[in-house]
C-alpha positions in Angstrom: 26.2 -12.9 19.9 30.0 -13.1 19.6 32.0 -10.0 19.9 33.6 -9.5 16.5 35.0 -6.6 14.5 31.8 -6.4 12.5 28.4 -7.7 13.1 26.1 -8.4 10.2 22.4 -9.2 10.5 20.7 -11.0 7.7 17.4 -12.2 9.1 14.7 -10.9 11.3 15.5 -13.7 13.8 19.1 -12.4 14.1 17.7 -8.9 14.5 15.5 -10.0 17.3 18.5 -11.7 19.0 20.6 -8.6 18.5 18.0 -6.3 20.0 17.6 -8.5 23.1 21.3 -8.7 23.6 21.7 -4.9 23.1 19.0 -4.3 25.7 21.0 -6.3 28.2 24.1 -4.3 27.4 22.5 -0.8 27.3 24.0 0.3 30.6 27.5 -1.1 30.1 30.4 0.8 31.5 32.2 3.3 29.3 35.1 1.8 27.4 34.2 -1.8 28.2 34.0 -4.7 25.8 30.3 -4.7 26.5 29.9 -1.1 25.4 31.8 -1.9 22.2 29.5 -4.9 21.6 26.5 -2.7 22.2 27.7 -0.1 19.7 28.3 -2.9 17.1 24.9 -4.4 17.7 23.0 -1.2 17.4 24.9 -0.3 14.2 24.1 -3.7 12.7 20.5 -3.4 13.6 20.3 0.1 12.0 22.1 -1.3 8.8 19.6 -4.2 8.6 16.6 -1.8 9.0 18.0 0.5 6.3 18.5 -2.4 3.9 15.0 -3.7 4.5 13.5 -0.2 3.9 15.4 0.0 0.6 13.9 -3.3 -0.7 11.2 -2.6 -3.2 7.7 -3.7 -2.2 6.2 -6.5 -4.2 2.5 -5.9 -5.0 0.4 -9.0 -4.9 -2.5 -9.0 -7.3 -5.9 -9.0 -5.5 -7.0 -12.3 -7.0 -3.9 -14.0 -5.7 -4.3 -12.4 -2.2 -7.8 -13.8 -2.1 -6.4 -17.2 -3.1 -3.9 -17.0 -0.2 -6.7 -16.1 2.2 -9.0 -18.9 1.2 -9.0 -22.3 3.0 -7.9 -25.2 0.9 
């Protein structure tokens, strides 16, 4: 992921990429560009998770769930 002033994650695929990149940066030296990128990534991941948790759940009616589970 590019090092930018702000990192925004909008999909689960981007989140996965950010987590993997942050894992590589976890032991970066203090004050380095990599440490700053790690901090940005972890903040973006947390923001994404908070937004996802705030989304209301959509309840699927049982009959429709059965339809989705059936073979066509």
